[in-house]
C-alpha angles and dihedrals in degrees: 000000000000089000090055091051090051092049091048092050092047091050092051092048090047090053090051090050090051090051090051091048090053092051090048089051089053090054090049090052091051090048090053091058096043127096138210119342093359091057091048091050092049092049093048091050093045091051090053091048091049088056090051090047091054091053091049090051090051090052091048094050091050090048093053090056096043131096139181118003094351088057091057093048094045091046090058092046091049092049090051092049091050092047091049092050091046091054091048092052092046090050090050092050091050092046093054095044089067 
């Protein structure tokens, strides 16, 4: 049963990562059609988000290999990293809608 719970948690986190990747792709598409200062701002923001995405991926990879107590700790850390990235992306989307 514990293995099923782990698989379910990993699947949910993976889905969240895919959603974040899609939002990041949308920002990249907007950056590609922007000009001047707006384009520079998009690119700066996207670079920052790529860095966050890399950290999230590192958390996720460690989580997939973990078990027992380390699984619980890494799961929380991974969730926090995903939530942080989600907030960063949402802030970027709001910023560029202005």
